[in-house]
C-alpha positions in Angstrom: -34.1 -0.6 9.4 -34.7 1.1 6.0 -33.4 4.4 7.3 -30.2 2.8 8.7 -29.5 1.1 5.3 -30.3 4.3 3.4 -28.2 6.4 5.7 -25.2 4.0 5.3 -25.5 4.1 1.5 -25.7 7.9 1.4 -22.6 8.1 3.7 -20.8 5.7 1.5 -21.5 7.7 -1.7 -20.8 11.1 -0.1 -17.6 10.0 1.7 -14.4 11.8 0.6 -12.2 9.8 -1.7 -9.0 8.3 -0.3 -6.2 10.8 -0.6 -2.7 9.7 -1.3 -0.4 10.2 1.6 2.2 12.8 0.9 4.2 13.2 4.1 7.7 13.1 5.7 8.5 10.5 8.3 12.0 11.1 9.7 14.3 10.9 6.6 11.6 9.4 4.3 9.4 11.4 2.0 6.2 9.7 0.7 5.3 11.3 -2.6 1.8 10.0 -3.4 0.4 6.8 -4.8 2.8 4.9 -7.0 0.0 3.8 -9.4 -0.4 7.5 -10.2 3.1 8.9 -9.8 5.7 6.4 -10.9 4.3 3.2 -12.4 2.9 4.9 -15.5 6.4 6.1 -16.4 8.3 2.9 -15.9 9.6 0.7 -18.7 10.3 -2.3 -16.3 8.1 -4.6 -14.4 9.5 -4.8 -10.9 9.3 -1.7 -8.8 9.9 -0.8 -5.2 6.9 0.8 -3.4 6.6 1.9 0.2 3.6 1.1 2.4 1.6 4.2 3.1 -2.0 5.3 3.9 -2.2 2.9 6.9 -3.6 5.5 9.3 -6.7 3.6 10.3 -7.2 1.4 13.4 -5.3 -1.6 11.9 -2.2 0.4 11.1 -0.9 -2.1 8.5 -1.3 -3.3 4.9 -2.2 -7.0 4.4 -0.7 -8.9 1.5 -3.1 -11.6 0.4 -2.8 -14.9 -1.5 -4.9 -13.5 -4.4 -6.1 -10.2 -5.8 -9.0 -9.4 -3.4 -9.8 -8.9 0.2 -11.6 -12.3 0.3 -8.3 -14.1 -0.2 -6.2 -15.5 2.6 -3.9 -13.2 4.5 -0.2 -13.9 3.8 1.6 -11.2 5.8 1.0 -7.7 7.2 3.3 -4.7 6.8 3.5 -1.4 8.8 4.1 2.0 7.3 7.4 2.5 5.4 8.1 -1.2 4.6 9.1 -1.6 1.0 7.3 -4.0 -1.2 8.7 -5.2 -4.5 5.8 -5.3 -6.9 5.4 -6.6 -10.5 3.3 -3.9 -12.1 2.8 -6.1 -15.2 0.6 -8.3 -13.0 -2.4 -6.2 -12.0 -6.0 -7.1 -11.3 -8.1 -4.0 -10.8 -6.5 -2.2 -7.9 -4.5 -5.2 -6.9 -0.8 -5.7 -7.8 1.5 -8.7 -7.5 4.0 -8.6 -4.6 7.2 -10.5 -5.2 9.3 -9.5 -2.1 9.6 -7.1 0.8 12.2 -5.4 3.0 12.7 -2.6 5.5 15.4 0.0 5.7 13.6 2.4 8.1 11.3 2.0 11.1 7.7 3.0 10.7 8.6 6.4 12.1 11.3 6.9 9.4 14.4 6.3 11.4 17.1 4.5 9.4 17.8 0.9 10.4 19.8 -2.0 9.1 18.4 -3.8 6.0 15.9 -6.4 7.1 14.5 -8.9 4.5 10.7 -9.4 4.8 10.1 -12.3 2.3 6.6 -12.3 0.9 4.7 -13.4 -2.2 1.1 -12.4 -2.8 -1.1 -9.4 -3.8 -1.6 -6.0 -2.3 -4.1 -3.2 -2.9 -2.4 -0.3 -4.7 -4.1 2.3 -2.6 -1.5 1.6 0.1 1.7 1.8 -2.0 3.5 5.1 -2.4 6.5 6.5 -4.2 9.2 7.5 -1.8 12.6 9.1 -1.4 14.9 8.2 1.5 
């Protein structure tokens, strides 16, 4: 039992840090985490960020009712959904989400505008800057 716990702790501390997704999906370019790329240079509170880094088994970002993974799930978003966030409201790595929409499929194919109403909190490690 001790070896299992110790091994898990060592793996946790030696694991590679999460790398911001910089990729092209169809006509969409993801340019890295918004918290590092765009937000520090904005003079306004609301900002459009695209869902990224959802390459794991879930394949989506969960917006929650509060700033933490222990809060209730509000809505899930696949890659390339756009979340409107208020960067003046941050709690650690969590940012306030005020709305959402989609203009591209998760593969980057343009589609008609689709409103995705939402209000809650999202982890900023899944929100990227983008060009479309």
